[in-house]
N, C-alpha and C positions, 0 to 999 in steps of 0.2 A: 458527417464525419463523427466518429466516436473518439472520445479522448479518455485515456486512463490516467490516473494519478499515482505516482510512486510514493510509497510511505514506509516508515519503519514501524514494526509491531511493538507496542508497549506492553500490552497485556492480552491474554486470551482466556476467556471463560465461556463455557457452554455454547459454543458455536458463534460467539461474538468476539471481535478483536477491537481493542482500543489502538488506534494508529496515530502516528505523528507525521504530518506532512508539512515540512518546512515550518514547524512550530505550532501549527494548528492541529488540535487533537479532536478526534471524533470516533464514534463506534461504528463498525461496519460488520456485515455478516461474514463469518469465516467458515461456514459450513461446507464450502466447496473444496477447501484445501485440507489435506491430511498433515498431521505433524507440524502445525504452525506453532512457533514459539516466540517469546519476546526476543527482540533483536533481529528477527528475520525481516527482509524487505519484501514488499508485495506490490502488485499493480492492482489498483482499485478502480472499479467502474460501477456506476449506479448504486453505490453503497454496498458493493460486494467485493471482497478480496478475491480476485480471479486467478492470480498466478503468483508463485514465488519468483523473485528475481534476485540477482546479485546486487551488492552495494554499488558496483561499477555501473550496472544497468540503471539503477536508481539515479545515480549522479548524471548519467548521460540523458535520461529522460527529463530531469530537472533543467539541464542546460538547454535542451531543445525547447521546453516550455518557456524559458526565459527569453530565448531568441524570438519566439513567436509573439510574445507580449511586448 
């Protein structure tokens, strides 16, 4: 099973994004997505931002993860 992590984009520079996932920040590859901007929400898998998602999607994903844990 593959698990993605929802996160908010803090900063984007040269194909890399700094993300915030529930207070934990880290850098991920952002080269797969076009027009990524601070404030966007993304799904991250294996260190790569793989899809833009809505804030509602991010909240729902966080709730599912909390239920699983």
